[in-house]
C-alpha positions as CSV (number, residue, x, y, z in Angstrom):
1,X,0.4,4.1,41.3
2,X,-3.0,4.0,42.8
3,X,-4.6,0.6,43.3
4,X,-6.3,-0.9,40.3
5,X,-4.7,1.3,37.7
6,X,-2.9,-0.9,35.1
7,X,0.6,-0.2,33.7
8,X,0.6,0.4,30.0
9,X,1.9,-2.2,27.6
10,X,5.5,-1.5,26.3
11,X,4.3,-0.4,22.9
12,X,2.2,2.3,24.4
13,X,5.2,3.9,26.1
14,X,6.9,4.0,22.7
15,X,4.2,5.8,20.9
16,X,2.7,9.2,21.8
17,X,-0.6,8.5,19.9
18,X,-1.1,5.2,21.8
19,X,-0.1,6.7,25.1
20,X,-2.7,9.5,24.7
21,X,-5.4,7.0,24.0
22,X,-4.3,4.7,26.9
23,X,-4.3,7.6,29.4
24,X,-7.7,8.8,28.2
25,X,-9.2,5.3,28.3
26,X,-7.8,4.7,31.8
27,X,-9.3,7.8,33.1
28,X,-12.6,7.0,31.3
29,X,-12.9,3.7,33.2
30,X,-12.3,5.4,36.5
31,X,-15.1,7.9,35.6
32,X,-17.5,5.1,34.7
33,X,-16.8,3.2,37.9
34,X,-17.3,6.4,39.9
35,X,-20.5,7.1,38.0
36,X,-21.9,3.7,39.0
37,X,-21.1,4.2,42.6
38,X,-22.5,7.7,43.3
39,X,-25.8,9.4,42.9
40,X,-26.1,11.9,40.0
41,X,-25.7,15.6,40.5
42,X,-23.1,18.2,41.7
43,X,-21.3,15.8,44.0
44,X,-20.7,13.3,41.1
45,X,-19.6,16.2,38.8
46,X,-17.0,17.4,41.2
47,X,-15.8,14.0,42.2
48,X,-15.4,12.8,38.7
49,X,-13.4,15.9,37.6
50,X,-11.0,15.6,40.6
51,X,-10.6,11.8,40.3
52,X,-9.8,12.0,36.5
53,X,-7.4,14.9,36.9
54,X,-5.5,13.3,39.8
55,X,-5.2,10.0,37.9
56,X,-4.0,11.6,34.7
57,X,-1.5,13.7,36.6
58,X,-0.2,10.6,38.2
59,X,0.1,8.8,34.9
60,X,2.1,11.7,33.4
61,X,4.3,12.0,36.5
62,X,5.3,8.3,36.2
63,X,5.4,7.7,32.4
64,X,6.2,11.1,31.0
65,X,8.1,12.7,33.8
66,X,10.0,15.2,31.7
67,X,6.9,16.6,30.0
68,X,4.8,19.6,31.2
69,X,1.0,19.3,31.7
70,X,-1.7,21.9,31.1
71,X,-5.0,20.9,32.7
72,X,-8.2,22.6,33.3
73,X,-7.3,22.1,37.0
74,X,-4.2,24.2,36.6
75,X,-6.1,27.2,37.5
76,X,-7.1,25.6,40.8
77,X,-3.5,25.3,41.9
78,X,-2.7,21.8,40.7
79,X,-0.3,22.4,37.8
80,X,2.3,19.9,36.7
81,X,5.9,19.9,37.9
82,X,7.4,21.6,34.8
83,X,6.9,25.1,33.4
84,X,4.8,24.7,30.2
85,X,6.1,28.0,28.9
86,X,9.6,26.7,28.4
87,X,8.9,23.0,27.9
88,X,9.3,21.4,24.5
89,X,6.5,18.9,25.2
90,X,3.2,19.8,26.9
91,X,0.2,17.5,27.5
92,X,-3.0,19.5,27.3
93,X,-5.9,17.6,29.2
94,X,-9.4,18.0,30.1
95,X,-10.2,15.4,32.7
96,X,-14.0,15.6,32.0
97,X,-15.2,17.5,29.1
98,X,-18.9,18.0,29.7
99,X,-19.2,17.6,33.5
100,X,-22.8,18.4,33.4
101,X,-23.6,15.6,31.0
102,X,-21.3,13.2,33.0
103,X,-23.3,13.9,36.1
104,X,-26.6,13.0,34.3
105,X,-26.5,9.3,33.7
106,X,-27.1,7.7,31.3
107,X,-26.0,10.5,29.0
108,X,-23.2,9.6,26.6
109,X,-22.1,13.1,25.4
110,X,-19.1,13.7,27.7
111,X,-15.5,12.8,27.1
112,X,-11.8,12.7,28.4
113,X,-9.3,14.8,26.3
114,X,-5.6,14.0,26.2
115,X,-3.4,16.0,23.6
116,X,0.3,16.5,23.1
117,X,1.7,19.8,22.0
118,X,5.3,19.5,20.8
119,X,7.5,22.2,19.3
120,X,4.7,24.5,18.6
121,X,2.1,22.1,17.1
122,X,-0.4,19.5,18.3
123,X,1.5,16.3,17.8
124,X,-1.0,13.7,19.2
125,X,-4.4,13.5,20.7
126,X,-7.2,11.2,21.9
127,X,-10.8,11.7,22.8
128,X,-12.4,9.0,24.9
129,X,-16.2,8.8,25.1
130,X,-16.3,6.2,27.9
131,X,-20.1,5.8,28.0
132,X,-20.0,5.2,24.3
133,X,-17.2,2.7,24.6
134,X,-15.0,4.4,22.0
135,X,-11.8,6.3,21.8
136,X,-10.8,8.4,18.8
137,X,-7.1,9.1,18.4
138,X,-4.3,10.3,16.1
139,X,-1.8,7.9,14.7
140,X,-4.5,5.7,13.1
141,X,-6.5,8.4,11.3
142,X,-10.2,8.0,11.6
143,X,-11.9,7.5,8.1
144,X,-14.2,10.4,7.5
145,X,-17.5,8.9,6.3
146,X,-19.2,10.2,3.2
147,X,-22.0,12.7,4.0
148,X,-25.4,11.0,4.3
149,X,-27.7,14.0,5.0
150,X,-29.2,16.1,2.2
151,X,-28.6,19.3,4.3
152,X,-25.5,20.2,6.4
153,X,-25.8,19.4,10.1
154,X,-24.2,21.8,12.6
155,X,-23.4,20.6,16.1
156,X,-24.7,23.0,18.7
157,X,-25.0,23.3,22.5
158,X,-28.1,21.5,23.8
159,X,-28.5,23.9,26.7
160,X,-27.3,27.3,25.4
161,X,-27.0,27.4,21.6
162,X,-25.5,30.8,20.5
163,X,-27.8,33.0,18.5
164,X,-25.4,33.4,15.6
165,X,-25.5,29.7,14.8
166,X,-29.3,30.0,13.9
167,X,-28.3,32.6,11.3
168,X,-25.5,30.4,10.0
169,X,-27.9,27.5,9.7
170,X,-30.3,29.6,7.8
171,X,-27.6,30.9,5.5
172,X,-26.3,27.5,4.7
173,X,-29.7,25.8,4.7
174,X,-28.5,23.6,7.4
175,X,-30.0,21.7,10.4
176,X,-28.9,22.1,14.0
177,X,-27.9,19.0,16.1
178,X,-27.9,19.7,19.8
179,X,-25.5,17.8,22.0
180,X,-23.2,18.4,25.1
181,X,-19.4,18.6,25.4
182,X,-17.2,20.5,23.0
183,X,-15.2,17.3,22.3
184,X,-18.2,15.3,21.5
185,X,-19.4,18.0,19.1
186,X,-16.0,17.9,17.2
187,X,-16.0,14.1,17.2
188,X,-19.5,14.1,15.9
189,X,-18.0,15.7,12.7
190,X,-15.3,13.1,12.7
191,X,-18.0,10.4,12.9
192,X,-20.1,11.8,10.2
193,X,-23.0,12.4,12.6
194,X,-22.7,16.2,11.9
195,X,-20.9,18.2,9.3
196,X,-19.6,21.2,11.2
197,X,-19.1,22.7,14.7
198,X,-18.8,26.4,15.1
199,X,-18.2,28.0,18.5
200,X,-17.7,31.6,19.5
201,X,-18.8,31.8,23.1
202,X,-15.5,31.3,24.9
203,X,-13.5,28.2,25.5
204,X,-10.0,27.2,26.7
205,X,-7.2,25.3,25.1
206,X,-8.1,22.0,26.9
207,X,-11.6,22.2,25.5
208,X,-10.4,21.7,22.0
209,X,-6.8,20.5,21.7
210,X,-7.4,16.8,21.7
211,X,-10.5,16.9,19.5
212,X,-8.8,19.2,17.0
213,X,-5.8,16.9,16.8
214,X,-8.1,14.0,16.0
215,X,-10.2,16.1,13.6
216,X,-7.0,17.2,11.7
217,X,-5.9,13.6,11.4
218,X,-9.2,12.7,9.8
219,X,-8.7,15.4,7.2
220,X,-11.2,17.9,8.6
221,X,-10.7,21.7,8.4
222,X,-9.9,23.5,11.6
223,X,-9.4,27.2,12.3
224,X,-10.5,30.2,14.3
225,X,-13.8,31.7,13.1
226,X,-11.9,34.3,11.1
227,X,-9.9,31.6,9.3
228,X,-6.7,32.1,11.2
229,X,-4.9,29.0,12.7
230,X,-5.6,27.6,16.1
231,X,-2.6,28.0,18.4
232,X,-2.1,26.0,21.6
233,X,0.1,26.3,24.8
234,X,-0.1,30.1,24.6
235,X,0.4,32.3,27.6
236,X,-3.3,33.1,27.7
237,X,-5.1,29.8,27.5
238,X,-8.4,31.3,26.5
239,X,-9.2,30.2,23.0
240,X,-12.6,31.7,22.5
241,X,-13.7,30.5,19.1
242,X,-13.1,27.7,16.6
243,X,-14.4,26.1,13.5
244,X,-14.3,22.4,12.7
245,X,-15.9,21.2,9.5
246,X,-15.8,19.0,6.5
247,X,-13.3,20.6,3.9
248,X,-16.0,21.5,1.4
249,X,-17.9,23.5,4.0
250,X,-15.0,25.7,5.2
251,X,-15.4,28.4,2.5
252,X,-19.1,28.9,2.7
253,X,-19.0,29.0,6.6
254,X,-16.1,31.4,6.7
255,X,-17.8,33.6,4.0
256,X,-20.9,33.7,6.0
257,X,-19.1,34.6,9.3
258,X,-17.2,37.3,7.4
259,X,-20.4,38.9,6.0
260,X,-22.3,38.4,9.3
261,X,-20.0,39.5,12.1
262,X,-20.9,38.1,15.5
263,X,-21.5,40.5,18.3
264,X,-20.9,39.9,22.0
265,X,-24.6,39.3,22.7
266,X,-24.8,36.6,20.1
267,X,-21.6,34.9,21.4
268,X,-22.8,34.6,25.0
269,X,-26.5,33.7,24.3
């Protein structure tokens, strides 16, 4: 193991939920240290992504050697040692979700994602928001707060909000809440900061696997934007759209999306 990386307590190795959280926390601490030692910008973005990925791969190789790993970095030639297509257990990770936000201190809206897919379903997951000092995980289900706003709040990209979301907000009489990182947006619904996150502009499995696992454990509704189930560890890792929301908002959001189809221009704007 690399110098300065702690070994997990025994109870962590006996529990997938705790292990996911510990791995995400450990990577988060490395990212914070790196952020404190480097100037902001592209160099920090690339260094953080690589350092977190290499650390997580090292942790899985040592403590989950029989499991496969699907990482954002897989498409850069650094896949795990096992074939995820035939493995029973696959860790789906995003070393830094929201690299742009990470490279812009002191922004807090970035995260580390660690999820476990097992036998066809998401079995565990953790989303660490290091700059916030919090990790949200399965196993101990987050308590979904009661809604406090008089109007629904929809999490949306701070830099490139898709055009269709403005129509959705108007149809639901909702407010938009800009923020970075897909994981942070999903967790904002878990925390009660927002009430829904709807995305249709193209994402990959690692962008949502861990946040969706945590959201489900909190009792939130999750699906594709046509209402079909989200599926992970697929041959094609593109997962272009998703909906995460409070259960009472699922029907009105899906109804709106059905009656107001989203075209390609709206998705990409």
